[in-house]
VOPAGU-2260 file (C-alpha; in pm, 1 decimal, decimal comma):
REM VOPAGU-2260
SITE   aa  ch    i         X         Y         Z
SITE  MET   A    0   -2575,3   -2660,5    1567,0
SITE  LYS   A    1   -2413,2   -2769,5    1246,1
SITE  LEU   A    2   -2212,6   -2435,1    1140,5
SITE  ASP   A    3   -2031,2   -2372,0     821,2
SITE  ILE   A    4   -1722,5   -2209,3    1001,3
SITE  LEU   A    5   -1648,5   -2247,7    1382,4
SITE  ALA   A    6   -1366,2   -1994,6    1481,5
SITE  ILE   A    7   -1136,9   -2048,8    1826,3
SITE  GLY   A    8    -934,0   -1840,2    2020,3
SITE  ALA   A    9    -787,8   -1884,2    2331,4
SITE  HIS   A   10    -962,2   -1560,8    2493,9
SITE  PRO   A   11   -1250,0   -1351,3    2473,9
SITE  ASP   A   12   -1114,1   -1094,3    2196,5
SITE  ASP   A   13    -866,5   -1305,7    1993,3
SITE  VAL   A   14   -1101,3   -1424,6    1751,4
SITE  GLU   A   15   -1282,1    -990,5    1676,8
SITE  LEU   A   16    -885,4    -903,3    1631,7
SITE  GLY   A   17    -833,2   -1188,8    1493,7
SITE  CYS   A   18   -1104,0   -1265,3    1174,2
SITE  GLY   A   19   -1419,6   -1023,4    1328,6
SITE  ALA   A   20   -1453,5    -882,4     957,5
SITE  THR   A   21   -1462,1   -1251,6     817,5
SITE  LEU   A   22   -1662,6   -1294,0    1022,6
SITE  ALA   A   23   -1932,5   -1053,4     947,6
SITE  LYS   A   24   -1841,9   -1074,1     592,1
SITE  GLU   A   25   -1959,2   -1523,5     609,8
SITE  VAL   A   26   -2280,0   -1441,1     832,8
SITE  LYS   A   27   -2408,9   -1135,3     556,9
SITE  ASN   A   28   -2333,0   -1451,6     313,5
SITE  GLY   A   29   -2555,0   -1673,2     480,2
SITE  LYS   A   30   -2300,3   -1865,9     693,3
SITE  LYS   A   31   -2434,2   -2035,1    1011,1
SITE  VAL   A   32   -2073,9   -1886,0    1209,6
SITE  GLY   A   33   -1994,1   -2014,5    1610,1
SITE  ILE   A   34   -1704,6   -1945,7    1793,3
SITE  ILE   A   35   -1521,9   -2122,6    2153,6
SITE  ASP   A   36   -1333,0   -1947,6    2412,3
SITE  LEU   A   37   -1120,4   -2151,2    2559,1
SITE  THR   A   38   -1088,2   -1958,5    2848,7
SITE  ARG   A   39   -1203,4   -1639,4    3035,5
SITE  GLY   A   40    -901,6   -1454,5    3000,3
SITE  GLU   A   41    -903,0   -1419,1    3343,2
SITE  LEU   A   42    -507,6   -1281,2    3402,2
SITE  GLY   A   43    -600,5   -1061,2    3241,9
SITE  THR   A   44    -471,3    -701,7    3346,5
SITE  ARG   A   45    -728,6    -514,6    3295,9
SITE  GLY   A   46   -1127,0    -596,7    3351,0
SITE  THR   A   47   -1295,4    -914,8    3536,3
SITE  ALA   A   48   -1360,2   -1289,1    3406,4
SITE  GLU   A   49   -1737,6   -1136,8    3452,5
SITE  THR   A   50   -1691,1    -813,4    3249,0
SITE  ARG   A   51   -1530,4   -1062,8    2964,0
SITE  ASP   A   52   -1825,7   -1233,7    2962,5
SITE  THR   A   53   -2044,1    -963,2    2884,8
SITE  GLU   A   54   -1799,6    -812,6    2686,3
SITE  SER   A   55   -1777,3   -1135,3    2456,3
SITE  PHE   A   56   -2155,2   -1164,8    2447,3
SITE  ASN   A   57   -2199,5    -806,0    2254,4
SITE  ALA   A   58   -1921,3    -836,6    2037,9
SITE  ALA   A   59   -2097,7   -1172,2    1926,7
SITE  LYS   A   60   -2430,8    -991,7    1869,5
SITE  ILE   A   61   -2241,9    -681,8    1703,1
SITE  LEU   A   62   -2136,7    -942,0    1444,1
SITE  GLY   A   63   -2419,5   -1211,3    1436,4
SITE  ILE   A   64   -2261,8   -1428,6    1519,5
SITE  HIS   A   65   -2490,1   -1802,4    1608,4
SITE  SER   A   66   -2350,6   -1952,0    1872,8
SITE  ARG   A   67   -2075,0   -1862,5    2113,7
SITE  TYR   A   68   -1931,4   -2106,9    2381,6
SITE  ASN   A   69   -1698,6   -2079,7    2673,0
SITE  MET   A   70   -1461,6   -2385,7    2800,8
SITE  GLN   A   71   -1352,4   -2189,4    3085,3
SITE  PHE   A   72    -992,5   -2379,2    3099,4
SITE  ALA   A   73    -744,9   -2226,8    3268,2
SITE  ASP   A   74    -645,9   -1851,4    3150,1
SITE  GLY   A   75    -274,7   -1887,5    3118,1
SITE  PHE   A   76    -209,3   -2259,9    3244,8
SITE  PHE   A   77    -438,5   -2510,0    2996,0
SITE  ILE   A   78    -193,4   -2686,3    2777,1
SITE  ASN   A   79    -212,6   -2961,3    2493,5
SITE  ASP   A   80    -323,5   -3279,1    2605,9
SITE  LYS   A   81    -563,7   -3550,6    2586,2
SITE  SER   A   82    -847,1   -3406,0    2833,9
SITE  HIS   A   83    -827,3   -3063,0    2695,5
SITE  GLN   A   84    -847,6   -3252,7    2307,2
SITE  ILE   A   85   -1131,6   -3471,7    2470,2
SITE  GLU   A   86   -1354,9   -3131,1    2559,6
SITE  LEU   A   87   -1235,6   -2945,6    2233,2
SITE  ILE   A   88   -1364,8   -3284,2    2071,7
SITE  ASN   A   89   -1659,9   -3286,3    2210,6
SITE  MET   A   90   -1745,0   -2943,6    2064,3
SITE  ILE   A   91   -1659,1   -2962,6    1721,2
SITE  ARG   A   92   -1838,9   -3283,9    1705,4
SITE  PHE   A   93   -2114,7   -3082,7    1849,3
SITE  TYR   A   94   -2084,4   -2764,7    1588,3
SITE  ARG   A   95   -1978,2   -2982,0    1258,2
SITE  PRO   A   96   -1778,3   -2699,9    1089,5
SITE  GLU   A   97   -1670,2   -2768,4     741,3
SITE  ILE   A   98   -1421,1   -2474,9     846,8
SITE  VAL   A   99   -1216,1   -2448,8    1180,8
SITE  ILE   A  100   -1071,7   -2101,3    1254,2
SITE  CYS   A  101    -839,5   -2077,1    1509,9
SITE  ASN   A  102    -478,4   -1870,3    1748,2
SITE  ALA   A  103    -202,5   -1760,9    1521,4
SITE  ILE   A  104      70,3   -2093,2    1481,5
SITE  GLU   A  105     292,6   -1826,0    1700,3
SITE  ASP   A  106     246,6   -1494,2    1889,3
SITE  ARG   A  107     349,8   -1251,9    2207,1
SITE  HIS   A  108      60,5   -1447,9    2410,5
SITE  ILE   A  109     209,2   -1771,0    2493,7
SITE  ASP   A  110    -178,7   -1882,3    2534,4
SITE  HIS   A  111    -181,4   -1800,9    2094,5
SITE  ALA   A  112      10,3   -2027,0    2005,0
SITE  LYS   A  113    -106,4   -2305,9    2251,9
SITE  GLY   A  114    -445,5   -2258,2    2161,8
SITE  SER   A  115    -380,2   -2304,2    1773,0
SITE  ARG   A  116    -210,0   -2598,6    1847,5
SITE  LEU   A  117    -496,5   -2762,8    2058,8
SITE  ALA   A  118    -721,4   -2613,8    1793,0
SITE  SER   A  119    -514,9   -2811,2    1518,9
SITE  ASP   A  120    -462,6   -3106,3    1700,2
SITE  SER   A  121    -865,0   -3122,3    1822,3
SITE  CYS   A  122    -986,2   -3081,3    1438,4
SITE  PHE   A  123    -740,4   -3370,5    1300,2
SITE  LEU   A  124    -855,4   -3649,3    1612,4
SITE  SER   A  125   -1223,7   -3541,3    1610,5
SITE  GLY   A  126   -1233,7   -3751,9    1238,9
SITE  LEU   A  127   -1093,7   -4033,7    1409,2
SITE  ARG   A  128   -1404,6   -4272,1    1470,2
SITE  LYS   A  129   -1236,9   -4498,1    1832,3
SITE  ILE   A  130   -1224,9   -4155,8    2001,2
SITE  GLU   A  131   -1529,1   -4194,7    2183,0
SITE  THR   A  132   -1694,7   -3912,2    2278,3
SITE  VAL   A  133   -2123,8   -3865,8    2404,1
SITE  ASP   A  134   -2316,1   -3536,6    2372,0
SITE  ASN   A  135   -2501,8   -3380,9    2693,4
SITE  ASN   A  136   -2819,1   -3698,3    2638,5
SITE  GLY   A  137   -2520,6   -3959,4    2667,3
SITE  GLU   A  138   -2579,8   -4026,8    2325,8
SITE  ALA   A  139   -2245,3   -4117,3    2121,1
SITE  GLN   A  140   -2118,4   -3900,4    1899,0
SITE  GLU   A  141   -2022,4   -3897,0    1528,1
SITE  ALA   A  142   -1624,5   -3839,3    1417,4
SITE  TRP   A  143   -1600,7   -3532,0    1229,0
SITE  ARG   A  144   -1329,5   -3362,1    1086,7
SITE  PRO   A  145   -1337,8   -2969,7    1001,3
SITE  LYS   A  146   -1237,5   -2931,5     597,4
SITE  ALA   A  147   -1001,8   -2741,0     654,1
SITE  VAL   A  148    -793,5   -2528,1     913,5
SITE  TYR   A  149    -712,7   -2183,1     913,4
SITE  HIS   A  150    -522,7   -1944,2    1124,6
SITE  TYR   A  151    -573,5   -1636,6    1194,9
SITE  ILE   A  152    -321,9   -1338,1    1279,9
SITE  GLN   A  153    -231,4   -1194,2    1591,5
SITE  TRP   A  154      32,4    -981,4    1778,7
SITE  LYS   A  155     284,6   -1060,3    1597,7
SITE  ASP   A  156     292,1   -1003,9    1146,6
SITE  ILE   A  157     303,4   -1350,2     995,1
SITE  ASP   A  158     272,8   -1311,3     641,8
SITE  PRO   A  159    -101,4   -1481,4     503,1
SITE  ASP   A  160     -97,2   -1722,3     304,9
SITE  ILE   A  161    -379,2   -1588,4     189,6
SITE  VAL   A  162    -618,5   -1321,6     228,6
SITE  VAL   A  163    -993,2   -1231,4     255,5
SITE  ASP   A  164   -1124,6    -931,3     104,6
SITE  VAL   A  165   -1308,5    -736,9     407,1
SITE  SER   A  166   -1445,4    -435,8     206,1
SITE  GLY   A  167   -1725,9    -297,2     374,3
SITE  PHE   A  168   -1740,3    -509,9     643,8
SITE  MET   A  169   -1421,9    -323,1     904,1
SITE  ASP   A  170   -1649,4     -71,7    1031,1
SITE  LEU   A  171   -1870,2    -446,6    1197,3
SITE  LYS   A  172   -1501,6    -583,8    1309,0
SITE  MET   A  173   -1412,1    -290,7    1476,5
SITE  GLU   A  174   -1707,7    -213,9    1649,1
SITE  SER   A  175   -1696,8    -569,7    1783,7
SITE  VAL   A  176   -1340,7    -517,0    1897,8
SITE  LEU   A  177   -1470,7    -213,5    2083,3
SITE  ALA   A  178   -1729,7    -400,9    2302,9
SITE  TYR   A  179   -1435,1    -501,8    2472,7
SITE  LYS   A  180   -1446,4    -169,9    2612,2
SITE  THR   A  181   -1218,0    -296,5    2943,1
SITE  GLN   A  182    -970,4    -426,2    2684,5
SITE  PHE   A  183    -856,8    -115,8    2462,4
SITE  TYR   A  184    -814,1     207,3    2388,0
SITE  ASP   A  185    -993,8     494,5    2648,9
SITE  PRO   A  186    -805,5     781,0    2752,7
SITE  ASN   A  187   -1018,8     773,3    3128,6
SITE  SER   A  188   -1019,5     449,4    3183,0
SITE  ASP   A  189    -816,7     425,6    3532,6
SITE  GLU   A  190    -664,3      67,8    3484,5
SITE  PRO   A  191    -295,8     -45,0    3436,9
SITE  GLU   A  192    -149,8      14,5    3061,9
SITE  THR   A  193     -77,8    -279,0    2842,1
SITE  PRO   A  194      45,5    -382,7    2503,7
SITE  ILE   A  195    -320,9    -376,0    2363,7
SITE  SER   A  196    -427,9     -92,4    2551,2
SITE  SER   A  197    -263,3     215,7    2357,6
SITE  LYS   A  198    -384,7     414,7    2071,2
SITE  ASN   A  199    -106,9     272,7    1876,4
SITE  PHE   A  200    -278,1     -32,1    1902,4
SITE  THR   A  201    -609,0       0,3    1826,4
SITE  ASP   A  202    -495,4     259,5    1497,3
SITE  SER   A  203    -337,3     -79,1    1388,4
SITE  ILE   A  204    -582,6    -328,6    1379,1
SITE  GLU   A  205    -698,3     -68,2    1070,5
SITE  TYR   A  206    -345,6     -25,1     892,7
SITE  ARG   A  207    -272,0    -317,1     948,7
SITE  ALA   A  208    -646,3    -433,0     755,4
SITE  ARG   A  209    -559,1    -157,4     492,5
SITE  ASN   A  210    -176,3    -260,5     386,0
SITE  LEU   A  211    -337,1    -592,2     316,7
SITE  GLY   A  212    -631,1    -520,6     128,0
SITE  ARG   A  213    -305,9    -254,9     -23,7
SITE  ILE   A  214    -136,0    -622,7    -133,0
SITE  VAL   A  215    -466,2    -747,1    -313,1
SITE  GLY   A  216    -625,6    -476,2    -460,7
SITE  ALA   A  217    -933,5    -395,1    -187,5
SITE  GLU   A  218    -954,0    -152,8      16,7
SITE  PHE   A  219    -927,9    -408,2     347,5
SITE  GLY   A  220    -801,8    -746,5     370,1
SITE  GLU   A  221    -755,0   -1010,1     675,2
SITE  GLY   A  222    -485,0   -1200,6     599,8
SITE  PHE   A  223    -475,1   -1629,4     743,5
SITE  THR   A  224    -206,2   -1899,3     677,5
SITE  VAL   A  225    -260,5   -2276,7     596,9
SITE  GLU   A  226    -259,7   -2632,2     705,7
SITE  ARG   A  227    -239,1   -2733,1     353,8
SITE  TYR   A  228    -251,6   -2583,5     -21,9
SITE  PRO   A  229    -593,2   -2438,4     -54,4
SITE  ALA   A  230    -655,5   -2575,7    -441,3
SITE  VAL   A  231    -924,1   -2389,3    -675,9
SITE  ASP   A  232   -1129,7   -2548,5    -957,9
SITE  SER   A  233    -974,7   -2226,2   -1230,4
SITE  LEU   A  234    -672,6   -1999,1   -1211,1
SITE  CYS   A  235    -952,7   -1738,5   -1304,3
SITE  ASP   A  236   -1146,9   -1811,0    -938,4
SITE  LEU   A  237    -788,2   -1631,5    -802,1
SITE  LYS   A  238    -790,0   -1240,0    -803,1
């Protein structure tokens, strides 16, 4: 399946939290959008890998995602090495995305920065034709390098390089986030508290988006960092 945008997250729910509104907006604009989760989040304090599987399916349906795939790498222990890169290169060449969006370049959870680097390096390596991979039918895959790689913002307040106006899409983002019922604020839950299970964290999703929107003159915004300078045809294209 050829995609316009492929979003990659170390854990199910990373993508929804980081860029869910942006993806919902692009789907509404007719773009083909997919998600790859690197792990099943099996080390998460709350819930299980099985509940996360169900939650991620429901979240993707809410956002209108065209394809979602889980690499089933080891939560907490995957590394950025050749074997992991080859597996991810295989999927990048399968989806052939124009744009890849991946984890924050630096964050509280060690998997986020690892996932960020693994995805970025794999996007580059995927463009080298002398790296040979095959599809499910045993046919050689063609080299493919996305035109751009962007990184969403997660726990840490990293200053964005670009902000997407996501006004009108925050309700879908929040619905997709809260599809992860085991992970986020639930006053009736008997599970242990975590940094992301508080009401403060859930509220912070909206007030960060409101603040980024305020800065760019919109109601809501989602921020991203870039790996190279973005280019525009005219200064008039910038808001």
